[in-house]
C-alpha angles and dihedrals in degrees: 000000000000124000092248091051091050090052092051092049091049093050091047092052091049091051091049091049090051090053091051092047090058119078115280089218133033116286134183132179128219119195138192113172107308091339106103126172121190111201117202124182112216113173143238094246100051095048133085124263109240108258130224114270125060091016092054091213125154101238092191089064096038127251109204124252139299126200094220101231115194113257091358126156114229113192111223104231098129093106092048130241116346119232116267096047119103096201139024089243092056090050094048092048090056094060100074126012090208093062137059127198125208115191130193118227090263094049127090150104116305131187124228111278122185089208096055134138098057138126094286096035108042095171127098116212112232115257115282090005112124099162129081122302132196116233144163129203098195119152102195139058088230091064121098094231104173113330119186113193133185113240130226127224135186114263134193119289094032093290128130127233115219121199114215133180119246099171136014131185133176144157105260112208123206099356106221122190091236096052107115136198122191123198115196119206110242092219100037115033091189090063107084128166112208121198124183134194087250089063090062091068090078087059093055099264115144105238109168120189120198091201092066090227094108103019117185129212116311090250090063095070122202103281108160095218103048113219098195109129123184140168108237127196120201113195126182118236097182129005120012119245126255093200144003121212126196120198129180092216139020092214092247092102105026095157093059099041098095094110105088131232102249129179143162142189095042112194128179144169122213140195126216114224125183120223090248093062101030092104092063115098126224115248116239106257127211117231113273111240118238114254092240090053091051091052091050092047092048092050091049093050092048091050093051092044090054092049092049091049091053090047091053092048090050 
């Protein structure tokens, strides 16, 4: 192979590696102090269907999508509330001792209903998801909505272990512009990152709004009940989060907040921090390159180095 050809191949490999090193799907980061939330849109088409087993989902009927986070915990609520629990909150709180759920009066587990959404059932089940979903139809920021909080437990030596979230993913059904998610910094409760359904438009998600106050792309149309369903991954870039709160509405558009915030296939990873080290902040981490991308980049660098060496010898 000629020197010029080797140089071209090397540059091509480097370019391909650079493409692989960049996110395969759209990502955007929101920051408040040391509280940083990287939002990545995954699907649903590229993700894995949740399998039978811990999720308890009937694959034959369809059960939505899960992103498949490494070492993630996925609460098994797809078959609804188990017997022996008086409320949905009690059932949810039994799934993972590290996590507590607080539900507003309008929030709870709901089965698939072909007639929903309607006046009494304002939620829309995510596409291809025929199990139970968790939703809230709150219309005010003062409402609890669905709040998921990391618990604390006594540890040895009189210290306390705090469980904080470092990554959260779920299947977001019917993305409405007024749906709101709040991430509270574990080390500074005043530092909150707020992300709305309307924010997802900048990442290419179709989020129509019949009010015209947060109009989406022209291709989205003006369907009142938005049917856009996506898998969303929230990854920390600084401090972990002590809690995550989901609200149907921010309060800015209370008249139009009837469609609920519904989601399924919640997955999360957590970190355990003792009270002695809870004041230490997480360092902002750069994305870890994929192994295939590293191989491509290394091959490209070696190819160009060989070409340069031959040029110098010449």
